[in-house]
N, C-alpha and C positions, 0 to 999 in steps of 0.2 A: 506779741513779740515774734521775731524770727528765730528759728532754731533748726539745727541739723538733726534729723530724726532717723533712728533705727527702728523699724517696725517688725523685722524678722531677722533671725540669725543668718548671716550670710557674708557677702562681699562688701567691701567699702563702696563699690560702685552703686550698690543698692540704697545708699543713704539718700534722703531727700531733704530739701530745704522747705520748711513749712511755717505758716503763721499759727501759733498756738497760744493758749492762755499763759500768762507769766506764772512762775512758781511762787509760792508763799512760804516765808520762813516760819518754821516751827519753833518751839522752845529751844533756846541755846543756839539758834541759827541766825545767820545774816543773809540778806538778799543783796546781791552785788550787780550793779550795772557794768557789764563786761566791756572792758576796753581792749584787752588782749588775752588770748588763750593759746598756749603752745600745744601743738599736737605731739603725741608720743606713740611709739610702737605698740604700746598696750591698747591704744584706741582700736587698732585693727583686730587685736585679739578679742576685745570686748564685743565688737560688732559681730565677730564670727562665733561668739558664744564659747570661746576657749580661754577666757580670762579666769582668774581665781574666783571672782564673784560675777554673778550674772544678774544685772538689773532687771526689774520687771519691764516687759515691753508695753508700749514704746518708750524709748528714752533717747536722750541726746548724749553722745560721747563727749569727752573732754575732761581730763583729770586734774587740771590746774587752771587757774585764771587770775586776772588782776583787773581792778576797776575801782569804782566808788560805791560805798555802802549806801543803799537806797532805803533799807528798812531793817530793823532789828527785832528778832523774836523775843518772847518773854524770857527774862533771866539773863540777857546779854548785858554785860557791864563794861567790856573792854573797848567797844566801838560805838560810834554814833553816826547817823546819816551824814554823808559827805566825806567820811574818812577814806583815804587812799589805802587799799589793802590788796594783798595777794593771798591765795588760798589753795590748799589741796582739796580736791573734790572727790566724792564717790563716783560722780559722773555729772554731765550737764554743762560743761564749759563751752561747748560749741553752740552758743546761743547769745542773745542780746542781754539776758539776765540769768543769773545762776545763784543757787542756794549753797552755802557752805556752813560747816560747823564752826562756831566761835573758837573752839579749841584748836582748829586747824587753819585759822585765818590769822594773818600777821600783818602788821603795819609795814608799808613799803618804806624802805630807807630814804632819807632825804637825798635828792639828786638822781634817784633811780627812775627811769622812764617806765611808763606802763608796759611797753613792749618787752623791756628787760624783766620787769616783775612778772609778767605773764609766762616767761620762760624760766623763771627761777626756782619755784618750789620743788617740782619733781626731780629734776636733774641734780641740782646742787644739794638738796637735802638727802637724796638717795646716796650720792657719792660720799657725803660727810658721814652719814650713818655707817656706811660700809667700811670706810677707811679708819674712822676714829673708834667707833664702838665695837665693830666686829673684827676688823683687821688689826687694830691696835698699832697702827703705823706710828713710828717714832722718828723724831728728827735724826738725820744721819743715815737712815735706812734707804734702801733702793726699792723703788716702786716701778713695776712694769704695767702699763695701761694698754689694753687692747681696744680696738675701735676708737682710737684716741682723738679722732676728729668728729665723732658723733655727738649727739646732744648730751649724753651722759658721760661718755669717755672724756670729752674735752673738759668738763667740770672736774673730773678726777685728776687730770693733769694739773689744773690750777690749784685744787685743794691739796694735792700732794706737795706742791711747791710751798704753799702757805704753811704746811705742817713741817717743813724743813727736810723733806726727802729729796733724794736724787731721782729724777723721773726719766724713765725710758718710755717713749711713746711708740706704739706699734699701729700701723695702718696699712692699707692696701695700695695707696698711690702716693706719688711724690707730692701732689697738691694737698692731700690730707695731712701728710707729715709736715708740710710747711705751715699749715694752720696750727698744728700741735706745738711746733717750735715757737711760733708767735705768741702762744699762750703759756710758754714757760718750760717746755720739755728740754731736758739737758742733752739727751741722745734720742735717735730715732731708728726704727727698723721697718723696712718695707717687707712685710711678711708674704707679699705676693711674689717677690723675686729673691728673697733671702731666707735661709733657714733660720727660723726664729730661735731655737735653742742655741745653736752655734753662735749666733750674733750676740745673744744675751751673755753667754759665757765669755765671749771675747771682750765685751764691754765691762764685765765685772771681774776680770782677771780670774775667771774660773770658779768664782764663789757662788754665782747665781743671785737671784733677787730675793728680797725679804718678803715682798707682797706682790701679788699679781691681781689686778682689777680686770675681771673678764665679763663684759656684757655680750660676748659673741658666742662662746661655746663652740659646738661643732668640731670640725677637724683641727682647729687651733688649740683646743683644750689640751690634747696630749703633749704638744710641744711646750705649751705654757707650764704644764705641771712639771715637765723635765727641767724647766728654767728656774725652778725654785731652789734656793740654797737650803742649808741646814736650818730647820725651824721655820721654813717659809710657809706663808699662808696664801692660798688662792681663793679669791672672793668671787662667788658665782652671782652675777647681777642679772643676767638675762641670757637668752638662748636664740638670738636671731639666726645663728648658723646651725642650730640643731642642739638637741640635748645629749651631752656626752655621758659615757659610763666611766665611773671612777674605780680604777684598780686599787683596792685597799692596801695591798702590799707595798705600793709605791708611796703611800702616805707614811707607812711605818718606817721605811728604811732611813729616811732623812728627817724624821720627827716633823713631817709636814702636816698641814691641816687644810681641808677643803671646807669652806664656810659659805653658807647661803646668806644673802642679805636682801630683804624685801621691805621697802618702805611701807607698803600697804599694811603689813602685819605689825611692823615695828611701832608705827604710830599709835596703834591700839594698845599695845602691851607696855610701851615705855614713853608715855607722853611727856614726862619730865625731861628725859634725855632728848626727845624731839625738840622741845623748846630750847634746850641748851645748844643743840646743833644750829638752830635758826639764829640764836643770839651771836654765836661765833661767826657764822657766815655773814651776817649783816655787818659785823665789825670789820671783817676782812674786806667787804665791799667798800666800806668807808675808807679803808686804808689803801685802796686801789689794787688789792691783790686778786680780786675777782672781776672779770669783765664778761658779763653775759654776751654770748655771740649769736645774735639773731641774723640769719642770712637771708630769710625771705619773709615778707609781710603780705598776706593774702586776705581777700574778703571772705565772708562766710560761704559765698557761692562756690569757692574753690577749696573747700575743706577736704573733699574726697581726693583731689589732686595732692594736697599737702600730706595726707596720711600715706598715700601711695609712694611719694618720694622717700618716705622713711622705710616702708616695707621693701622697696626695691633697692635700698641702701644707696640712694643717690644724693643724700643730703649731708651737708656739713652743719655743725652747730644746731641751732633750733629754728624751726619754722613756726611763725606766729600768725594766728588768725585774728584780724581786727574787724569787728562787726561794722565799724563806722566807715570802712573803706568801701568805695563803690566798685562794683564789678565792671570789668572792661567791656 
């Protein structure tokens, strides 16, 4: 089979497309014929050796996928060959075949295309876990989403609306804000041209937001923290803009909280809650409340380009690799 391979820690440009032996499913695992795999910012971190876990070299990046079950390992009871599935992966999604744990493999909802399913697990489950289990977002509260047109941020906008929140979307261009509005944002802020805290306070009549979903960090974090109202919670999802320092006294003054949320660790420690999140997300998809936004579909040969679009912050929504596509 063909697979995108990392043979040494380094840059995305060092990845190679190779013919390798297909993986074999072990006990409790399924082998999937990959139809679509979305790329994530974490793929670049993993290739550089800076992710939370470091696979043994060589390996194929790719943290989520969708396709058809080819083979089931011993002990697998929920799936049979031919089933349409989507899965969270340890790695290996940028290939024609991938192995996933049965516990982190889920049936694709009726009507969902493979490319949507390949873009679904990481972003939607990450956002649901953060907003529901960690942020305790309630109907009627106000949610501020930074990076609101990105692969994860856009799902937070949709999930916030599905949970009954008033959603304020923040992004750096008018085009990105238009995407967020199309997916349900009630108000928008261009934080490249407008002062974030002042605009939030104007939109909330001076009370601030209840929850801030922050996959950006960096210089925006300070203004986002100031945008929280009494009892506000800021959810730390990622740090594409840099890792900020948190002044503890500013949490104390308004009874605020800074909360980290990582799907990678959550799924190991709270598998029952993970399944509950997936069930609710699939129900919302059936109800038309969630619309996975795939903006580009590329062949395996262009995987390096796809990841670079994310690291250079040039992408909206999700970019999906489809092995069956032919290279130009």
